[in-house]
C-alpha positions as CSV (number, residue, x, y, z in Angstrom):
1,X,0.0,0.0,-0.1
2,X,0.9,3.7,-0.4
3,X,3.3,5.0,2.4
4,X,5.0,8.3,3.0
5,X,7.2,8.0,6.1
6,X,8.5,11.3,7.6
7,X,11.7,11.3,9.9
8,X,14.2,13.6,11.2
9,X,12.2,16.0,13.4
10,X,13.1,16.8,16.9
11,X,14.0,19.6,19.3
12,X,16.4,22.4,18.1
13,X,17.6,25.5,19.5
14,X,17.0,28.8,17.5
15,X,19.6,29.2,14.9
16,X,20.0,25.5,14.6
17,X,19.4,23.0,11.6
18,X,17.4,19.9,11.0
19,X,17.0,17.7,7.9
20,X,13.8,16.0,7.4
21,X,13.4,12.9,5.2
22,X,10.2,11.4,3.6
23,X,10.5,7.8,2.3
24,X,7.8,6.8,-0.1
25,X,6.6,3.2,-1.2
26,X,3.7,1.7,-2.9
27,X,3.5,4.3,-5.8
28,X,5.7,5.4,-8.7
29,X,7.6,8.2,-6.8
30,X,9.4,9.6,-9.7
31,X,6.1,10.5,-11.4
32,X,4.9,12.6,-8.4
33,X,5.5,16.2,-7.5
34,X,6.5,16.3,-3.8
35,X,5.8,18.8,-1.3
36,X,6.4,19.7,2.5
37,X,3.6,21.3,4.5
38,X,3.4,22.2,8.2
39,X,0.7,22.8,10.9
40,X,1.3,24.7,14.0
41,X,-1.1,24.4,16.9
42,X,-4.3,26.6,16.2
43,X,-3.2,27.3,12.6
44,X,-4.1,25.9,9.2
45,X,-1.7,23.6,7.5
46,X,0.5,25.6,5.1
47,X,2.8,24.7,2.0
48,X,6.4,25.1,2.9
49,X,8.2,23.9,-0.2
50,X,7.2,21.9,-3.5
51,X,9.7,20.2,-5.9
52,X,8.8,19.1,-9.4
53,X,9.0,15.5,-10.7
54,X,12.6,15.8,-11.7
55,X,13.6,18.3,-9.2
56,X,14.1,21.1,-11.7
57,X,11.5,23.4,-10.4
58,X,11.2,24.3,-6.5
59,X,8.8,26.7,-4.8
60,X,9.1,28.0,-1.3
61,X,6.7,29.9,1.1
62,X,8.2,33.4,1.6
63,X,8.6,32.6,5.4
64,X,11.3,30.1,4.6
65,X,12.9,31.2,1.5
66,X,16.7,31.3,1.8
67,X,16.6,29.0,4.9
68,X,15.0,25.9,3.7
69,X,15.9,23.7,0.7
70,X,13.8,20.9,-0.8
71,X,15.3,18.1,-2.7
72,X,14.6,14.7,-3.9
73,X,16.3,11.4,-4.8
74,X,14.2,9.5,-7.1
75,X,16.5,6.4,-7.0
76,X,15.8,6.3,-3.2
77,X,12.2,7.3,-3.5
78,X,12.9,10.0,-0.8
79,X,12.3,13.7,-0.6
80,X,14.2,15.9,1.8
81,X,13.8,19.3,3.6
82,X,17.0,20.8,4.8
83,X,16.1,23.5,7.4
84,X,18.7,26.1,8.5
85,X,18.4,29.1,10.7
86,X,15.5,27.8,12.4
87,X,13.3,30.1,14.3
88,X,10.8,29.4,17.0
89,X,7.8,30.3,14.5
90,X,9.0,27.2,12.5
91,X,7.8,25.0,15.3
92,X,5.0,22.8,13.8
93,X,4.3,19.2,12.6
94,X,5.8,18.7,9.2
95,X,4.0,16.7,6.5
96,X,5.1,15.4,3.2
97,X,2.7,15.2,0.2
98,X,2.7,13.4,-3.0
99,X,0.5,14.5,-6.0
100,X,-0.2,13.7,-9.5
101,X,-3.3,14.9,-11.0
102,X,-6.2,13.7,-8.8
103,X,-3.9,11.3,-6.8
104,X,-2.7,12.9,-3.5
105,X,-0.9,11.0,-0.6
106,X,0.1,12.4,2.8
107,X,2.4,11.2,5.4
108,X,1.8,11.1,9.1
109,X,4.0,13.9,10.1
110,X,7.0,14.7,12.2
111,X,7.1,17.2,15.0
112,X,9.8,20.0,14.7
113,X,10.2,22.1,17.9
114,X,12.3,25.1,17.9
115,X,13.1,26.4,21.4
116,X,15.9,27.4,23.7
C-alpha cells in the first residue's frame, strides 16, 4: 500500500538546523511532485516547499525562502527538507505530500520544535 514516512524531526535551538526525510513506497515516486507542509497548533496547514518530478522546479513559502531547501532522490524514493537558521515560529508538525493529477498522498507527520 501507499506509504509516506517522515523522519528527522525533533527539538532544536533557535539558529540550528534539521534535515527532514520522507521515504515513499507503494507508488511510482518519480512521477509525483512532492511537497512539504506544516501545521502549527491552532493554525491551518500551510505549504512550505514543493519540488517538481525531476527536481528542476522548486517553490518556497516566503517565510522559509533562503533558509530551507527541498530536494529529492528518485532512486531512493525520498524527498528531503534541509532547514537552516531555524526560528521558534518554525515549530510545527511537518508533513510530506505526493501529488499527481487527482492522486494525493500524505504522510503522518513529524514534529519540529524550535526552542531554547
